[in-house]
Structure formats: structure tokens, C-alpha cells
C-alpha positions as CSV (number, residue, x, y, z in Angstrom):
1,X,30.1,-49.1,-78.9
2,X,33.0,-50.7,-77.0
3,X,34.8,-47.4,-76.9
4,X,32.3,-46.2,-74.4
5,X,33.5,-48.8,-71.9
6,X,31.5,-50.2,-69.0
7,X,28.5,-47.9,-68.4
8,X,26.4,-47.5,-65.4
9,X,22.8,-46.2,-65.7
10,X,21.9,-44.6,-62.4
11,X,18.1,-44.6,-61.8
12,X,15.6,-45.0,-59.0
13,X,17.0,-43.1,-56.0
14,X,15.3,-41.7,-53.0
15,X,13.5,-38.6,-54.3
16,X,9.7,-38.1,-54.7
17,X,10.3,-38.8,-58.4
18,X,11.7,-42.3,-57.9
19,X,8.9,-44.0,-59.9
20,X,9.5,-41.8,-62.9
21,X,13.3,-42.2,-62.6
22,X,12.9,-46.0,-62.8
23,X,10.9,-45.7,-66.0
24,X,13.5,-43.3,-67.4
25,X,16.5,-45.4,-66.5
26,X,14.9,-48.6,-67.8
27,X,14.3,-46.9,-71.1
28,X,17.9,-45.6,-71.3
29,X,19.4,-48.9,-70.2
30,X,17.5,-50.8,-72.9
31,X,18.4,-48.3,-75.5
32,X,22.1,-48.4,-74.8
33,X,22.2,-52.2,-74.7
34,X,20.4,-52.2,-78.1
35,X,23.3,-50.3,-79.5
36,X,25.9,-52.7,-78.1
37,X,26.9,-50.7,-75.1
38,X,28.0,-52.7,-72.0
39,X,25.4,-51.0,-69.8
40,X,24.3,-51.9,-66.3
41,X,21.6,-50.5,-64.0
42,X,22.4,-49.1,-60.6
43,X,20.0,-47.8,-58.0
44,X,21.6,-45.6,-55.4
45,X,18.7,-46.1,-53.1
46,X,19.5,-49.8,-52.9
47,X,23.3,-49.9,-53.3
48,X,26.1,-47.8,-51.7
49,X,28.7,-45.5,-53.1
50,X,31.3,-48.1,-52.2
51,X,29.5,-50.5,-54.4
52,X,29.3,-47.9,-57.2
53,X,33.1,-47.4,-57.0
54,X,33.6,-51.2,-57.0
55,X,31.7,-51.5,-60.3
56,X,34.6,-49.6,-62.0
57,X,32.3,-47.9,-64.5
58,X,34.1,-46.0,-67.2
59,X,31.2,-43.5,-67.3
60,X,27.6,-43.2,-66.0
61,X,24.4,-42.0,-67.4
62,X,22.4,-40.1,-64.7
63,X,18.7,-40.9,-65.1
64,X,17.8,-39.8,-61.6
65,X,15.3,-37.0,-61.0
66,X,14.9,-34.7,-58.1
67,X,16.9,-34.7,-54.8
68,X,20.0,-36.8,-54.4
69,X,20.4,-37.2,-58.1
70,X,19.7,-34.0,-59.9
71,X,20.7,-31.5,-57.2
72,X,24.5,-31.7,-57.3
73,X,25.0,-34.1,-54.4
74,X,25.5,-37.2,-56.6
75,X,27.6,-35.2,-59.0
76,X,29.9,-34.3,-56.2
77,X,30.3,-37.9,-55.2
78,X,31.1,-38.9,-58.8
79,X,33.7,-36.2,-59.0
80,X,35.3,-37.6,-55.8
81,X,35.2,-41.2,-57.2
82,X,36.6,-40.0,-60.5
83,X,33.7,-41.4,-62.6
84,X,32.7,-39.3,-65.7
85,X,29.0,-38.6,-65.7
86,X,26.4,-37.1,-68.0
87,X,24.7,-33.8,-67.5
88,X,25.6,-30.7,-65.6
89,X,28.3,-30.3,-62.9
90,X,27.9,-29.9,-59.2
91,X,27.2,-26.1,-59.1
92,X,24.9,-26.0,-62.1
93,X,22.9,-29.0,-60.9
94,X,22.5,-27.5,-57.5
95,X,21.4,-24.1,-58.8
96,X,19.0,-25.5,-61.4
97,X,17.4,-27.7,-58.8
98,X,16.5,-24.6,-56.8
99,X,13.8,-22.7,-58.8
100,X,14.3,-19.6,-56.7
101,X,18.0,-19.3,-57.3
102,X,17.5,-20.1,-61.0
103,X,15.1,-17.2,-61.3
104,X,17.6,-14.9,-59.6
105,X,20.3,-15.9,-62.1
106,X,18.0,-15.5,-65.1
107,X,16.9,-12.0,-63.9
108,X,20.5,-11.0,-63.4
109,X,21.2,-12.0,-67.1
110,X,18.1,-10.0,-68.2
111,X,16.0,-13.0,-69.1
112,X,12.3,-13.0,-68.5
113,X,10.6,-15.0,-65.8
114,X,7.4,-14.5,-63.9
115,X,7.3,-12.2,-60.8
116,X,7.7,-14.2,-57.6
117,X,7.8,-14.1,-53.8
118,X,9.5,-16.5,-51.4
119,X,7.2,-17.8,-48.6
120,X,8.1,-19.2,-45.2
121,X,6.5,-19.7,-41.9
122,X,6.8,-15.9,-41.0
123,X,5.4,-14.6,-44.3
124,X,2.2,-12.5,-44.2
125,X,0.3,-14.5,-46.8
126,X,-2.4,-11.9,-47.0
127,X,0.0,-9.6,-48.9
128,X,0.9,-12.1,-51.6
129,X,-2.2,-11.8,-53.8
130,X,-1.7,-8.0,-53.8
131,X,1.9,-8.5,-54.8
132,X,1.5,-11.1,-57.5
133,X,-2.2,-11.0,-58.4
134,X,-4.6,-13.8,-58.8
135,X,-4.5,-16.6,-59.8
136,X,-1.0,-17.4,-58.8
137,X,1.1,-20.6,-58.6
138,X,2.6,-22.0,-55.3
139,X,5.2,-24.8,-55.4
140,X,8.1,-26.3,-53.6
141,X,11.3,-24.9,-55.2
142,X,13.2,-28.2,-55.1
143,X,10.7,-30.6,-56.5
144,X,9.8,-31.5,-60.1
145,X,7.1,-33.4,-62.0
146,X,4.5,-30.9,-60.7
147,X,4.8,-32.4,-57.2
148,X,3.4,-30.2,-54.5
149,X,2.2,-27.5,-56.9
150,X,-1.1,-25.6,-56.6
151,X,-2.9,-23.0,-58.7
152,X,-4.4,-20.6,-56.3
153,X,-7.5,-18.9,-57.7
154,X,-8.8,-17.2,-54.5
155,X,-6.9,-15.6,-51.6
156,X,-8.5,-18.0,-49.1
157,X,-6.8,-20.9,-50.9
158,X,-3.3,-19.6,-50.4
159,X,-2.8,-21.0,-46.9
160,X,-3.6,-24.6,-47.9
161,X,-1.4,-24.3,-51.0
162,X,1.5,-23.1,-48.8
163,X,1.1,-26.0,-46.4
164,X,1.1,-28.5,-49.2
165,X,4.3,-27.1,-50.7
166,X,5.9,-26.6,-47.3
167,X,5.6,-30.3,-46.8
168,X,8.5,-30.6,-49.3
169,X,10.5,-27.5,-48.6
170,X,11.1,-25.0,-45.8
171,X,10.9,-22.1,-48.3
172,X,8.1,-22.0,-50.8
173,X,7.9,-20.3,-54.2
174,X,4.8,-18.2,-55.1
175,X,4.8,-17.1,-58.7
176,X,2.7,-14.8,-60.9
177,X,0.4,-16.9,-63.1
178,X,1.0,-16.5,-66.8
179,X,-2.1,-17.3,-68.9
180,X,-0.9,-18.8,-72.2
181,X,0.5,-21.7,-74.1
182,X,2.8,-24.2,-72.4
183,X,6.1,-25.0,-74.2
184,X,9.2,-27.0,-73.4
185,X,12.6,-26.7,-75.1
186,X,15.3,-29.4,-74.9
187,X,18.9,-28.1,-75.1
188,X,21.9,-30.3,-75.9
189,X,25.6,-29.5,-75.8
190,X,28.0,-27.3,-73.8
191,X,28.9,-23.6,-73.8
192,X,28.8,-21.8,-77.1
193,X,28.0,-25.0,-78.9
194,X,24.8,-25.7,-77.0
195,X,21.7,-25.8,-79.2
196,X,18.0,-26.0,-78.8
197,X,15.9,-28.8,-80.3
198,X,12.5,-28.2,-81.9
199,X,9.9,-26.6,-79.6
200,X,7.1,-28.7,-78.1
201,X,3.7,-27.3,-77.2
202,X,1.9,-29.2,-74.4
203,X,-1.9,-29.2,-74.6
204,X,-3.2,-30.9,-71.5
205,X,-6.8,-31.8,-70.6
206,X,-8.4,-28.6,-69.2
207,X,-4.9,-27.1,-69.1
208,X,-3.9,-29.4,-66.2
209,X,-0.5,-30.8,-67.0
210,X,-0.2,-32.6,-63.6
211,X,1.7,-35.8,-62.6
212,X,-0.9,-38.1,-63.9
213,X,-1.2,-36.4,-67.3
214,X,2.6,-36.2,-67.6
215,X,3.3,-39.8,-67.2
216,X,0.3,-42.1,-67.0
217,X,-2.3,-41.0,-69.5
218,X,-2.5,-40.5,-73.3
219,X,-4.9,-37.6,-73.0
220,X,-2.2,-34.8,-73.2
221,X,-1.3,-33.6,-76.7
222,X,2.2,-32.8,-77.7
223,X,2.7,-30.7,-80.8
224,X,6.2,-31.0,-82.1
225,X,7.4,-28.8,-83.8
226,X,5.1,-26.4,-82.0
227,X,2.8,-24.5,-84.3
228,X,4.6,-21.1,-83.8
229,X,5.9,-18.8,-86.5
230,X,9.6,-19.1,-87.3
231,X,10.6,-15.7,-85.9
232,X,9.0,-16.3,-82.5
233,X,10.3,-19.9,-82.4
234,X,13.9,-18.7,-83.0
235,X,13.4,-16.0,-80.3
236,X,12.3,-18.7,-77.8
237,X,15.1,-21.1,-78.7
238,X,17.7,-18.3,-78.4
239,X,16.3,-17.3,-75.0
240,X,16.5,-21.0,-73.8
241,X,20.0,-21.4,-75.0
242,X,20.9,-18.2,-73.0
243,X,19.1,-19.5,-70.0
244,X,21.0,-22.8,-70.2
245,X,24.3,-21.1,-70.4
246,X,23.5,-18.6,-67.7
247,X,23.2,-21.5,-65.2
248,X,26.3,-23.1,-66.8
249,X,24.5,-26.3,-67.8
250,X,26.0,-28.9,-70.1
251,X,25.2,-32.2,-71.7
252,X,21.5,-31.8,-71.8
253,X,18.5,-30.1,-70.1
254,X,14.9,-29.2,-70.7
255,X,13.5,-25.7,-70.1
256,X,9.8,-25.0,-69.5
257,X,8.4,-21.9,-71.0
258,X,5.0,-20.1,-70.9
259,X,4.0,-18.0,-73.9
260,X,1.6,-15.3,-72.7
261,X,-1.6,-15.3,-74.7
262,X,-2.1,-11.5,-74.7
263,X,1.2,-10.6,-76.4
264,X,3.1,-13.8,-77.2
265,X,5.8,-12.9,-74.7
266,X,7.8,-15.9,-73.5
267,X,8.5,-16.5,-69.8
268,X,11.1,-18.9,-68.5
269,X,9.6,-21.2,-65.8
270,X,12.3,-23.8,-64.8
271,X,15.1,-25.8,-66.1
272,X,15.5,-29.6,-65.6
273,X,19.1,-30.9,-65.8
274,X,18.1,-34.5,-65.7
275,X,14.9,-34.6,-67.8
276,X,12.6,-37.6,-68.1
277,X,13.3,-40.3,-70.6
278,X,10.1,-42.3,-70.3
279,X,7.7,-43.2,-73.1
280,X,5.8,-39.9,-72.4
281,X,9.0,-37.8,-72.1
282,X,9.7,-34.7,-74.2
283,X,13.4,-34.7,-74.9
284,X,13.1,-37.9,-77.0
285,X,10.1,-36.3,-78.8
286,X,12.1,-33.2,-79.6
287,X,15.1,-35.2,-80.7
288,X,12.9,-37.3,-83.0
289,X,11.6,-34.1,-84.7
290,X,15.3,-33.2,-85.3
291,X,15.9,-36.6,-86.9
292,X,17.3,-38.5,-83.9
293,X,15.9,-41.7,-82.5
294,X,15.5,-42.4,-78.8
295,X,18.6,-44.6,-79.0
296,X,20.5,-41.8,-80.9
297,X,19.9,-39.2,-78.2
298,X,20.9,-41.6,-75.4
299,X,24.2,-42.3,-77.1
300,X,24.7,-38.6,-77.9
301,X,24.2,-37.7,-74.2
302,X,26.3,-40.6,-73.0
303,X,29.2,-39.5,-75.2
304,X,29.3,-36.1,-73.3
305,X,30.0,-37.8,-70.0
306,X,33.0,-36.2,-68.3
307,X,34.5,-35.1,-65.0
308,X,33.6,-31.4,-64.7
309,X,36.7,-30.6,-62.6
310,X,38.9,-31.8,-65.5
311,X,37.9,-29.6,-68.4
312,X,39.7,-31.6,-71.0
313,X,38.5,-35.0,-70.0
314,X,36.3,-37.1,-72.3
């Protein structure tokens, strides 16, 4: 794999998802090295952009999650430094990181996502249950890994849920609760060639797919391919590919979907442009169902690294 040159694996960072990012990046680093790639770890929380430039990486694999790694800021710095990188560009990363703007884009393109309201310090919270119904979901729009999220089952719980989410973001997202099956769909590629991997259904203990059940227990079940009829599975894949293109993502991403129990209608929840690559992560699981090993998918993603301001770059 000498043709890939000197590769930096960026992980750690300063976001609330640092711990998960370290696990993801360590897995990617070991996978690349096992395939003969000259790969080196780099933690932007501990080393400067000047040091990143001095390393003279030929390309970097972004295994950072959350702010300062998945939100377009690092992507902009890499464009300035002229270092090809994996994943989506500056604008797509920034938009996808903001769950509110992502929903607006999807709705513009006619894609289905739960009803929502934007909350801030001036919002009359008493009106929100009437607008969205109960239960409802409250979450910070710029965090991932279920950080700061609350399922509000009674109106009196809304204020505490808002305060929790507002500890992460000035504006808070309140969302209609969709009762149904939880799915996730990995998408690889760019533009018209982007394609969805097999669907995964997530069955968490008591339906609670929280931070602990995502990363640190073996109690959550992952069904891949999801036990869904072929026609519906194709519909969901096609919707997710359209959602990916609508935000102008590339390289890879993972889209979370809820399948409403009452009528099997799929709803787009969010898109992650730098998904987890830990031992519990779902992109490697979906890739395995498609015949790709963990190492295969890491190499496949790394090969897509490019400068987005230079469309014909490698």
C-alpha cells in the first residue's frame, strides 16, 4: 500500500466524543498498518496545526467525532494546508453536524423527517407538547453519541430536558417521537456513485440506545442485514442515498432512521459524516455483511481522500 503514501490518522480531539474517537482512531490505525500502510496517529488536542503540516502527510483519515473534527473546521484547515482528507468537505460537514439545518435540507428535498421545533431561552416551552405531542425528544443539535438527549414523557419534564441540552448548545432541537424500529444505514462513495450498505436494525435493552449501550456493553443486539422485506429495504436505502446526496456528503457517512411501527414509514433522524469505527461500531458491521472486512473498509475510505476544492484531485 505504498501508493497511499504517508498517512495520518486523526483521532482524539477536543469534543465531548473524544473517548469514542480514540477508540475509533486506534482501530483504524491498526487496520491500516496491518495492510502495510505507513500510518501514524495524530491527536489535534495535543498537537498543533503547525505540527500537522510539518508531518507532511500525503493524506489523512479523519477518525474524529463531533466538534472541531466533524463540523467542517478541521476540513477547512486541511484545505488550507493542502492535505487530502477522507469524508465530506467543509460545507457538507458543517451542515450535517447541525441537525436543525440537516432537517431543513431534507425537507426541502421532499425527504421525510420527524416534525420539530427549535428551542432557546425565549421559547415558551408550554406550547411545545401541543405542537409536537408527547412523548418527544430533546437534544443538542451539534452533539452525537446520544450526548445531552432526553426522551420527555410528560410536559413537566421538558424544562429539565431543555436545560440539559442547552448545556451543549445555545439552540436546542425538540423533535416528534417516532415509535418504531431503529435502523442505521452506512453510505459509501460520492455523487451518483454513492451506495448504501446493508441495513442494520438496533435492538437496545428496553429500547434505550444510549452512550453506554452504544460503546461499552454487549447487551444491544444488531441485526444485519435487518429483517425487513426487500421492497421496504430498497426504499430505505434509496431514501438514505438521496439524503446523503442532498447534504453533498462524500466518502462515507452513516444515517440513522426510525421505521414507524404503525405503518412502516421511514423517518430520517440524522447523518454522521465521521461515524464510529470502534469494536461496537456499525459501519464495519454493515461492510462485513457486504463482504468487506474492517481492514477493507478502512482502505476503501482512505482511497477516497482528496481536497474538495480541487475536484479532480486523488
